[in-house]
VEXLO-49844 format. One record per atom (N, C-alpha, C): residue number from 1; residue in one letter; atom name; x, y, z. Coordinates in Angstrom, 1 decimal. Each point is the difference from the previous one (the first is absolute). Layout:
<pts>
PT num residu atome      u      v      w
PT NUM      A    CA      X      Y      Z
...
</pts>
This chain:
<pts>
PT num residu atome      u      v      w
PT   1      X     N  112.0  113.8  101.2
PT   1      X    CA   -0.6   -1.2   -0.5
PT   1      X     C   -1.5    0.1    0.5
PT   2      X     N   -0.9   -0.4   -1.0
PT   2      X    CA   -1.4   -0.1    0.3
PT   2      X     C   -0.4   -1.4    0.0
PT   3      X     N   -1.0   -0.3    0.9
PT   3      X    CA   -0.5   -1.4    0.1
PT   3      X     C   -1.5    0.1   -0.5
PT   4      X     N   -0.4   -0.8   -0.9
PT   4      X    CA   -1.4   -0.2   -0.4
PT   4      X     C   -0.6   -1.1    0.7
PT   5      X     N   -1.1    0.2    0.7
PT   5      X    CA   -0.7   -1.0    0.8
PT   5      X     C   -1.3   -0.3   -0.7
PT   6      X     N   -0.1   -1.3   -0.5
PT   6      X    CA   -1.2   -0.4   -0.6
PT   6      X     C   -0.8   -0.9    0.9
PT   7      X     N   -1.2    0.3    0.3
PT   7      X    CA   -0.8   -0.7    1.0
PT   7      X     C   -1.0   -0.9   -0.8
PT   8      X     N   -0.1   -1.3    0.5
PT   8      X    CA   -0.9   -1.0   -0.7
PT   8      X     C   -1.0   -0.5    1.0
PT   9      X     N    0.0    0.4    1.2
PT   9      X    CA   -1.0   -0.5    1.0
PT   9      X     C    0.6   -0.9    1.0
PT  10      X     N   -0.6   -1.2    0.1
PT  10      X    CA    0.5   -1.0    0.9
PT  10      X     C   -0.3    0.4    1.5
PT  11      X     N    0.5   -0.9    0.9
PT  11      X    CA   -0.1    0.3    1.4
PT  11      X     C    0.5    1.3    0.4
PT  12      X     N    1.0    0.5   -0.7
PT  12      X    CA    0.6    1.3    0.3
PT  12      X     C   -1.1    1.1    0.2
PT  13      X     N   -0.9   -0.1   -1.0
PT  13      X    CA   -1.0    1.1    0.0
PT  13      X     C   -1.4   -0.5    0.4
PT  14      X     N   -0.1   -1.1    0.7
PT  14      X    CA   -1.3   -0.5    0.4
PT  14      X     C   -0.6    0.8    1.1
PT  15      X     N   -1.3    0.1    0.0
PT  15      X    CA   -0.8    0.6    1.0
PT  15      X     C   -1.0   -1.0    0.5
PT  16      X     N    0.0   -0.4    1.2
PT  16      X    CA   -1.0   -0.9    0.5
PT  16      X     C   -1.1    0.8    0.6
PT  17      X     N   -1.3   -0.5   -0.3
PT  17      X    CA   -1.1    0.8    0.3
PT  17      X     C   -1.1   -0.7    0.8
PT  18      X     N    0.2   -1.2    0.4
PT  18      X    CA   -1.1   -0.7    0.8
PT  18      X     C    0.6   -1.1    0.8
PT  19      X     N   -0.8   -0.5    0.9
PT  19      X    CA    0.4   -1.0    0.9
PT  19      X     C    0.4   -1.4   -0.6
PT  20      X     N   -0.4   -0.2   -1.3
PT  20      X    CA    0.3   -1.2   -0.7
PT  20      X     C    1.3    0.1   -0.7
PT  21      X     N    0.7    1.0    0.2
PT  21      X    CA    1.3    0.3   -0.7
PT  21      X     C   -0.1    0.1   -1.5
PT  22      X     N   -1.2    0.5   -0.4
PT  22      X    CA   -0.1    0.4   -1.4
PT  22      X     C    0.9    1.2   -0.3
PT  23      X     N    0.5    0.1   -1.1
PT  23      X    CA    0.9    1.2   -0.3
PT  23      X     C   -0.3    0.5   -1.4
PT  24      X     N    0.5    1.2   -0.2
PT  24      X    CA    0.0    0.6   -1.3
PT  24      X     C    1.4    0.6   -0.2
PT  25      X     N    0.4    0.2   -1.2
PT  25      X    CA    1.3    0.6   -0.3
PT  25      X     C   -0.2    1.5    0.1
PT  26      X     N    0.6    0.7    0.9
PT  26      X    CA   -0.2    1.4    0.2
PT  26      X     C    1.0    0.8   -0.8
PT  27      X     N    0.1    1.3    0.3
PT  27      X    CA    1.0    0.9   -0.6
PT  27      X     C    1.4   -0.5    0.3
PT  28      X     N    1.0    0.3   -0.9
PT  28      X    CA    1.4   -0.4    0.3
PT  28      X     C    0.5    0.6    1.3
PT  29      X     N    0.6   -0.8    0.8
PT  29      X    CA    0.5    0.5    1.3
PT  29      X     C    1.5    0.5   -0.1
PT  30      X     N    0.6   -0.2   -1.1
PT  30      X    CA    1.4    0.4   -0.1
PT  30      X     C    0.2    1.5    0.2
PT  31      X     N   -0.9    0.9   -0.5
PT  31      X    CA    0.2    1.4    0.3
PT  31      X     C   -0.1    0.4    1.4
PT  32      X     N   -0.9   -0.6    0.8
PT  32      X    CA   -0.1    0.3    1.4
PT  32      X     C    1.2   -0.5    0.7
PT  33      X     N    0.5   -1.2   -0.3
PT  33      X    CA    1.2   -0.6    0.6
PT  33      X     C    1.2    0.9   -0.2
PT  34      X     N    0.2    0.4   -1.2
PT  34      X    CA    1.2    0.8   -0.3
PT  34      X     C   -0.1    1.4    0.6
PT  35      X     N   -1.1    0.6    0.0
PT  35      X    CA   -0.2    1.3    0.7
PT  35      X     C    0.2   -0.1    1.5
PT  36      X     N   -0.5   -1.1    0.6
PT  36      X    CA    0.2   -0.2    1.4
PT  36      X     C    1.5   -0.2    0.3
PT  37      X     N    0.7   -0.6   -0.9
PT  37      X    CA    1.4   -0.3    0.3
PT  37      X     C    0.9    1.2   -0.3
PT  38      X     N   -0.5    1.1   -0.7
PT  38      X    CA    0.7    1.2   -0.3
PT  38      X     C    1.2   -0.3   -0.9
PT  39      X     N   -0.2   -0.8   -1.0
PT  39      X    CA    1.1   -0.4   -0.9
PT  39      X     C    0.5    1.2   -0.7
PT  40      X     N    1.3   -0.1   -0.4
PT  40      X    CA    0.7    1.1   -0.7
PT  40      X     C    0.5   -0.4   -1.3
PT  41      X     N   -0.9   -0.6   -0.9
PT  41      X    CA    0.3   -0.3   -1.3
PT  41      X     C   -1.2    0.3   -0.9
PT  42      X     N    0.2    0.1   -1.3
PT  42      X    CA   -1.1    0.3   -0.9
PT  42      X     C   -0.7   -1.3   -0.3
PT  43      X     N   -1.3    0.0    0.0
PT  43      X    CA   -0.8   -1.1   -0.4
PT  43      X     C   -1.4    0.4   -0.6
PT  44      X     N   -0.6   -0.8   -0.8
PT  44      X    CA   -1.3    0.2   -0.4
PT  44      X     C   -0.7   -1.4    0.1
PT  45      X     N   -1.3    0.1    0.2
PT  45      X    CA   -0.8   -1.2    0.2
PT  45      X     C   -1.2   -0.1   -1.0
PT  46      X     N   -0.2   -1.1   -0.6
PT  46      X    CA   -1.1   -0.3   -0.9
PT  46      X     C   -0.7   -1.2    0.4
PT  47      X     N   -1.3    0.0    0.2
PT  47      X    CA   -0.8   -1.2    0.2
PT  47      X     C   -0.4   -0.6   -1.3
PT  48      X     N    0.5   -1.1   -0.4
PT  48      X    CA   -0.2   -0.6   -1.3
PT  48      X     C   -1.0   -1.2    0.0
PT  49      X     N   -0.3   -0.5    1.2
PT  49      X    CA   -0.9   -1.2    0.2
PT  49      X     C   -0.4    0.0    1.4
PT  50      X     N   -1.2   -0.5    0.3
PT  50      X    CA   -0.5   -0.1    1.3
PT  50      X     C   -0.6   -1.4    0.2
PT  51      X     N    0.9   -1.0    0.1
PT  51      X    CA   -0.4   -1.4    0.1
PT  51      X     C    0.8   -0.8    1.0
PT  52      X     N   -0.7   -0.9    0.6
PT  52      X    CA    0.7   -1.0    0.8
PT  52      X     C    0.9   -0.8   -1.0
PT  53      X     N    1.2   -0.4    0.4
PT  53      X    CA    0.9   -0.6   -1.0
PT  53      X     C   -0.5   -1.3   -0.5
PT  54      X     N   -0.9   -0.7    0.7
PT  54      X    CA   -0.6   -1.2   -0.5
PT  54      X     C   -0.9    0.3   -1.2
PT  55      X     N   -0.4    1.2   -0.2
PT  55      X    CA   -0.9    0.4   -1.1
PT  55      X     C    0.7    0.6   -1.1
PT  56      X     N    1.3    0.2    0.1
PT  56      X    CA    0.8    0.5   -1.1
PT  56      X     C    0.2   -1.0   -1.1
PT  57      X     N   -0.4    0.4   -1.2
PT  57      X    CA    0.0   -1.0   -1.1
PT  57      X     C    1.3    0.1   -0.8
PT  58      X     N    0.2   -0.9   -0.9
PT  58      X    CA    1.2    0.1   -0.9
PT  58      X     C    0.0    1.3   -0.8
PT  59      X     N   -1.3    0.4   -0.4
PT  59      X    CA   -0.1    1.2   -0.8
PT  59      X     C    0.4    1.2    0.9
PT  60      X     N   -0.4    0.0    1.3
PT  60      X    CA    0.4    1.1    0.9
PT  60      X     C    1.5    0.0    0.1
PT  61      X     N    0.7   -1.1    0.0
PT  61      X    CA    1.5    0.0    0.1
PT  61      X     C    0.6    0.5   -1.3
PT  62      X     N   -0.6   -0.3   -1.1
PT  62      X    CA    0.5    0.6   -1.3
PT  62      X     C   -0.2    1.6    0.1
PT  63      X     N   -1.1    0.4    0.5
PT  63      X    CA   -0.3    1.4    0.1
PT  63      X     C    1.0    0.7    1.0
PT  64      X     N    0.3   -0.6    1.1
PT  64      X    CA    0.9    0.5    1.0
PT  64      X     C    1.4    0.1   -0.7
PT  65      X     N    0.4   -1.0   -0.7
PT  65      X    CA    1.3    0.0   -0.6
PT  65      X     C    0.1    1.1   -1.1
PT  66      X     N   -1.1    0.2   -0.7
PT  66      X    CA    0.0    1.0   -1.1
PT  66      X     C    0.1    1.4    0.7
PT  67      X     N   -0.7    0.2    1.1
PT  67      X    CA    0.1    1.2    0.8
PT  67      X     C    1.4    0.3    0.5
PT  68      X     N    0.6   -1.0    0.5
PT  68      X    CA    1.4    0.2    0.5
PT  68      X     C    0.9    0.3   -1.2
PT  69      X     N   -0.1   -0.7   -1.1
PT  69      X    CA    0.8    0.3   -1.2
PT  69      X     C   -0.1    1.4   -0.5
PT  70      X     N   -1.2    0.5    0.1
PT  70      X    CA   -0.3    1.4   -0.5
PT  70      X     C    0.5    1.1    1.0
PT  71      X     N    0.2   -0.4    1.2
PT  71      X    CA    0.4    0.9    1.1
PT  71      X     C    1.4    0.6   -0.2
PT  72      X     N    0.1    1.3   -0.1
PT  72      X    CA    1.4    0.6   -0.2
PT  72      X     C    0.9   -0.2    1.2
PT  73      X     N   -0.6   -0.1    1.2
PT  73      X    CA    0.8   -0.1    1.2
PT  73      X     C    0.6   -1.4    0.0
PT  74      X     N    1.3   -0.1    0.5
PT  74      X    CA    0.7   -1.2   -0.1
PT  74      X     C    0.0   -0.8    1.3
PT  75      X     N   -0.6    0.6    1.1
PT  75      X    CA   -0.1   -0.6    1.3
PT  75      X     C   -1.5   -0.2    0.4
PT  76      X     N   -0.5   -1.2   -0.1
PT  76      X    CA   -1.4   -0.3    0.1
PT  76      X     C   -0.2   -0.9    1.3
PT  77      X     N   -1.0    0.4    0.8
PT  77      X    CA   -0.4   -0.8    1.1
PT  77      X     C   -1.5   -0.3   -0.3
PT  78      X     N   -0.4   -1.3    0.1
PT  78      X    CA   -1.3   -0.4   -0.2
PT  78      X     C   -0.6   -0.7    1.2
PT  79      X     N   -1.0    0.7    0.6
PT  79      X    CA   -0.7   -0.7    1.1
PT  79      X     C   -1.0   -1.0   -0.5
PT  80      X     N    0.0   -1.2    0.5
PT  80      X    CA   -0.7   -1.1   -0.6
PT  80      X     C   -0.4   -1.0    1.1
PT  81      X     N   -1.0   -0.7   -0.2
PT  81      X    CA   -0.4   -1.1    0.9
PT  81      X     C    1.0   -1.1    0.0
PT  82      X     N    0.2   -0.6    1.2
PT  82      X    CA    1.1   -1.0    0.1
PT  82      X     C   -0.3   -1.4   -0.7
PT  83      X     N   -1.2   -0.3   -0.2
PT  83      X    CA   -0.3   -1.4   -0.5
PT  83      X     C    0.5   -0.2   -1.4
PT  84      X     N    0.0    1.0   -0.8
PT  84      X    CA    0.5   -0.2   -1.4
PT  84      X     C    1.1    1.0   -0.4
PT  85      X     N    0.6    0.5    1.0
PT  85      X    CA    1.1    1.0   -0.3
PT  85      X     C    1.1   -0.6   -0.8
PT  86      X     N    0.3   -1.3    0.2
PT  86      X    CA    1.1   -0.6   -0.8
PT  86      X     C   -0.4   -0.1   -1.4
PT  87      X     N   -1.3   -0.4   -0.3
PT  87      X    CA   -0.4   -0.1   -1.4
PT  87      X     C    0.0    1.3   -0.7
PT  88      X     N   -0.3    1.1    0.6
PT  88      X    CA    0.0    1.3   -0.6
PT  88      X     C    1.5    0.4   -0.2
PT  89      X     N    0.9   -0.3    0.9
PT  89      X    CA    1.4    0.2   -0.1
PT  89      X     C    0.5   -0.7   -1.2
PT  90      X     N   -0.4   -1.3   -0.2
PT  90      X    CA    0.4   -0.7   -1.2
PT  90      X     C   -0.4    0.7   -1.3
PT  91      X     N   -1.1    0.6    0.0
PT  91      X    CA   -0.5    0.7   -1.2
PT  91      X     C    0.7    1.3   -0.2
PT  92      X     N    0.8    0.5    1.0
PT  92      X    CA    0.7    1.2   -0.2
PT  92      X     C    1.5   -0.2   -0.2
PT  93      X     N    0.5   -1.2    0.2
PT  93      X    CA    1.5   -0.2    0.0
PT  93      X     C    0.6    0.2   -1.4
PT  94      X     N   -0.7    0.0   -1.0
PT  94      X    CA    0.6    0.3   -1.4
PT  94      X     C    0.3    1.5   -0.1
PT  95      X     N   -0.4    0.8    0.9
PT  95      X    CA    0.3    1.5   -0.1
PT  95      X     C    1.4    0.2    0.6
PT  96      X     N    0.9    0.3   -0.8
PT  96      X    CA    1.4    0.0    0.4
PT  96      X     C    0.6    1.4    0.3
PT  97      X     N   -0.7    1.1   -0.3
PT  97      X    CA    0.6    1.3    0.2
PT  97      X     C   -0.5    0.7    1.2
PT  98      X     N   -0.7   -0.7    0.9
PT  98      X    CA   -0.5    0.6    1.2
PT  98      X     C    0.3   -0.9    1.3
PT  99      X     N   -0.1    0.6    1.1
PT  99      X    CA    0.0   -0.7    1.3
PT  99      X     C   -1.4    0.0    0.5
PT 100      X     N   -0.5   -1.2    0.1
PT 100      X    CA   -1.4   -0.2    0.4
PT 100      X     C   -0.1   -0.8    1.3
PT 101      X     N   -0.7    0.5    0.9
PT 101      X    CA   -0.2   -0.6    1.3
PT 101      X     C   -1.5   -0.3    0.2
PT 102      X     N   -0.4   -1.2    0.3
PT 102      X    CA   -1.3   -0.3    0.4
PT 102      X     C    0.0   -0.2    1.5
PT 103      X     N   -1.0    0.6    0.6
PT 103      X    CA   -0.1    0.0    1.5
PT 103      X     C   -1.5   -0.2    0.4
PT 104      X     N   -0.2   -0.6    1.1
PT 104      X    CA   -1.4   -0.2    0.5
PT 104      X     C    0.0    0.1    1.5
PT 105      X     N   -1.1   -0.5    0.6
PT 105      X    CA   -0.1   -0.1    1.4
PT 105      X     C   -0.9   -1.2    0.4
PT 106      X     N    0.3   -0.5    1.1
PT 106      X    CA   -0.8   -1.2    0.5
PT 106      X     C   -1.2    0.6    0.8
PT 107      X     N    0.1    1.2    0.5
PT 107      X    CA   -1.1    0.7    0.6
PT 107      X     C   -0.3    1.3   -0.7
PT 108      X     N   -1.2    0.4   -0.1
PT 108      X    CA   -0.3    1.3   -0.6
PT 108      X     C    0.8    1.2    0.6
PT 109      X     N    0.4    1.0   -0.8
PT 109      X    CA    0.7    1.1    0.5
PT 109      X     C   -0.8    0.8    1.1
PT 110      X     N   -1.3   -0.1   -0.1
PT 110      X    CA   -0.8    0.7    1.0
PT 110      X     C    0.0   -0.7    1.4
PT 111      X     N    0.5   -1.2    0.1
PT 111      X    CA    0.1   -0.7    1.3
PT 111      X     C    1.2    0.5    0.7
PT 112      X     N   -0.2    0.1    1.3
PT 112      X    CA    1.1    0.5    0.9
PT 112      X     C    1.2   -0.9   -0.1
PT 113      X     N   -0.2   -1.3   -0.1
PT 113      X    CA    1.1   -0.9    0.1
PT 113      X     C    0.5   -0.5   -1.4
PT 114      X     N   -0.3    0.8   -1.0
PT 114      X    CA    0.3   -0.3   -1.4
PT 114      X     C    1.5    0.1   -0.3
PT 115      X     N    0.4   -0.9   -0.9
PT 115      X    CA    1.4    0.0   -0.5
PT 115      X     C    0.1    1.0   -1.2
PT 116      X     N   -1.1    0.6   -0.5
PT 116      X    CA    0.0    0.8   -1.2
PT 116      X     C    1.0    1.2    0.1
PT 117      X     N    0.0    0.6    1.1
PT 117      X    CA    0.8    1.2    0.1
PT 117      X     C    1.5   -0.3   -0.1
PT 118      X     N    0.4   -1.0    0.7
PT 118      X    CA    1.4   -0.4   -0.1
PT 118      X     C    0.3   -0.6   -1.4
PT 119      X     N   -0.8   -0.8   -0.5
PT 119      X    CA    0.2   -0.6   -1.3
PT 119      X     C    0.1    1.1   -1.1
PT 120      X     N   -0.8    1.0    0.0
PT 120      X    CA    0.1    1.1   -1.0
PT 120      X     C    1.3    0.8    0.2
PT 121      X     N    0.3    0.3    1.2
PT 121      X    CA    1.3    0.7    0.2
PT 121      X     C    1.2   -0.8   -0.5
PT 122      X     N    0.0   -1.3    0.3
PT 122      X    CA    1.1   -0.9   -0.5
PT 122      X     C    0.0    0.0   -1.5
PT 123      X     N   -1.2   -0.1   -0.6
PT 123      X    CA   -0.1   -0.1   -1.5
PT 123      X     C    0.6    1.3   -0.6
PT 124      X     N   -0.3    1.2    0.6
PT 124      X    CA    0.5    1.2   -0.5
PT 124      X     C    1.5    0.1    0.1
PT 125      X     N    0.6   -0.5    1.1
PT 125      X    CA    1.4   -0.1    0.1
PT 125      X     C    0.6   -1.0   -1.0
PT 126      X     N   -0.6   -1.1   -0.1
PT 126      X    CA    0.5   -1.0   -0.9
PT 126      X     C    0.0    0.4   -1.5
PT 127      X     N   -1.1    0.7   -0.4
PT 127      X    CA   -0.1    0.4   -1.4
PT 127      X     C    1.1    1.1   -0.3
PT 128      X     N    0.5    0.7    1.0
PT 128      X    CA    1.1    0.9   -0.3
PT 128      X     C    1.4   -0.6    0.1
PT 129      X     N    0.1   -1.2    0.5
PT 129      X    CA    1.3   -0.6    0.2
PT 129      X     C    0.2   -1.2   -0.9
PT 130      X     N   -1.1   -0.7   -0.3
PT 130      X    CA    0.2   -1.3   -0.8
PT 130      X     C    0.3    0.3   -1.5
PT 131      X     N    0.6   -0.9   -0.6
PT 131      X    CA    0.3    0.1   -1.4
PT 131      X     C   -1.2   -0.1   -0.9
PT 132      X     N    0.1    0.1   -1.3
PT 132      X    CA   -1.1   -0.2   -0.9
PT 132      X     C   -0.6   -1.4    0.2
PT 133      X     N   -1.3   -0.1   -0.1
PT 133      X    CA   -0.6   -1.3    0.1
PT 133      X     C   -1.3    0.0    0.8
PT 134      X     N   -0.6   -1.1    0.2
PT 134      X    CA   -1.3   -0.1    0.7
PT 134      X     C    0.2   -0.8    1.3
PT 135      X     N   -0.5    0.6    1.1
PT 135      X    CA    0.2   -0.6    1.3
PT 135      X     C   -1.3    0.0    0.8
PT 136      X     N    0.0   -0.7    1.1
PT 136      X    CA   -1.0    0.1    1.0
PT 136      X     C    0.7    0.3    1.3
PT 137      X     N   -0.6    1.0    0.7
PT 137      X    CA    0.5    0.3    1.4
PT 137      X     C   -1.2   -0.3    1.0
PT 138      X     N    0.3   -0.8    1.0
PT 138      X    CA   -1.0   -0.2    1.0
PT 138      X     C    0.8   -0.3    1.3
PT 139      X     N   -0.5    0.6    1.1
PT 139      X    CA    0.5   -0.2    1.3
PT 139      X     C    1.5    0.1    0.2
PT 140      X     N    0.6    1.1   -0.7
PT 140      X    CA    1.4    0.3    0.2
PT 140      X     C    0.9   -0.9   -0.9
PT 141      X     N   -0.5   -0.6   -1.0
PT 141      X    CA    0.8   -0.8   -0.9
PT 141      X     C   -0.2    0.4   -1.4
PT 142      X     N    1.0   -0.1   -0.8
PT 142      X    CA   -0.1    0.3   -1.5
PT 142      X     C    0.3   -1.4   -0.7
PT 143      X     N   -1.0   -0.3   -0.9
PT 143      X    CA    0.1   -1.3   -0.7
PT 143      X     C    0.0    0.3   -1.5
PT 144      X     N    0.8   -0.7   -0.8
PT 144      X    CA   -0.1    0.1   -1.4
PT 144      X     C   -1.2   -0.8   -0.4
PT 145      X     N   -0.7    0.4   -1.1
PT 145      X    CA   -1.3   -0.6   -0.4
PT 145      X     C    0.1   -1.5   -0.3
PT 146      X     N    1.1   -0.5   -0.4
PT 146      X    CA    0.2   -1.4   -0.4
PT 146      X     C    0.4   -0.9    1.2
PT 147      X     N    0.2    0.7    1.2
PT 147      X    CA    0.5   -0.8    1.1
PT 147      X     C   -0.9    0.2    1.3
PT 148      X     N   -1.3    0.2   -0.2
PT 148      X    CA   -0.9    0.3    1.1
PT 148      X     C   -1.3   -0.7   -0.1
PT 149      X     N   -0.6   -0.3    1.2
PT 149      X    CA   -1.3   -0.6    0.0
PT 149      X     C   -0.7    0.5    1.3
PT 150      X     N   -1.3   -0.1    0.0
PT 150      X    CA   -0.7    0.3    1.3
PT 150      X     C   -0.2   -1.3    0.7
PT 151      X     N    0.4    0.0    1.2
PT 151      X    CA   -0.3   -1.2    0.9
PT 151      X     C   -1.2    0.3    0.8
PT 152      X     N   -1.2   -0.5   -0.5
PT 152      X    CA   -1.2    0.3    0.6
PT 152      X     C   -0.2   -0.5    1.4
PT 153      X     N    0.7   -1.2    0.3
PT 153      X    CA   -0.1   -0.6    1.3
PT 153      X     C    0.6    0.9    1.1
PT 154      X     N    1.0    0.7   -0.3
PT 154      X    CA    0.6    0.9    1.0
PT 154      X     C   -0.2    1.5   -0.3
PT 155      X     N   -0.7    0.3   -1.1
PT 155      X    CA   -0.4    1.4   -0.2
PT 155      X     C    1.2    0.9   -0.4
PT 156      X     N    0.9   -0.5   -0.8
PT 156      X    CA    1.2    0.8   -0.4
PT 156      X     C    0.5   -0.4   -1.3
PT 157      X     N    0.8    0.8   -0.6
PT 157      X    CA    0.7   -0.3   -1.2
PT 157      X     C    1.4   -0.5    0.3
PT 158      X     N    0.5   -0.9   -0.8
PT 158      X    CA    1.3   -0.6    0.2
PT 158      X     C    0.7   -0.4   -1.3
PT 159      X     N    1.3   -0.2    0.0
PT 159      X    CA    0.7   -0.4   -1.1
PT 159      X     C   -0.3   -1.4   -0.4
PT 160      X     N   -0.1   -0.3   -1.3
PT 160      X    CA   -0.2   -1.3   -0.4
PT 160      X     C    1.4   -0.7    0.1
PT 161      X     N    0.0   -1.2    0.6
PT 161      X    CA    1.3   -0.7    0.2
PT 161      X     C    0.4   -0.8   -1.3
</pts>
């Protein structure tokens, strides 16, 4: 089984470069993470967008969905900023013939205390085990796209009650 990883930017790929916490979206960190982990599965990575998720437009979501639809691989992981991950997932849920996992990080992957490494590893496991559909994985949990929200007050994703 091969996993296609599509990178869209977000905190996952942020690079902070001054004392004022300004940032830019850097190169995708997924390759570095997977090489460091010594994974034993086939994967390929494409950077399709380099935006903070608050800057992702409805047209960007249409373009992401079109890219996923055209992708021959059936197991897709999308690294994405957490602020609008649910909205992008909603734009993807009509795709029925693939397993799609959106994953992000609360801290940039380049940070020592980042959750990005664990989250990407969990997303790769989830995409190989979950059924067809669109999901979000964050902090060791798998959520269906229609049953999740980001709780900004506590900085985590949770099921909608």
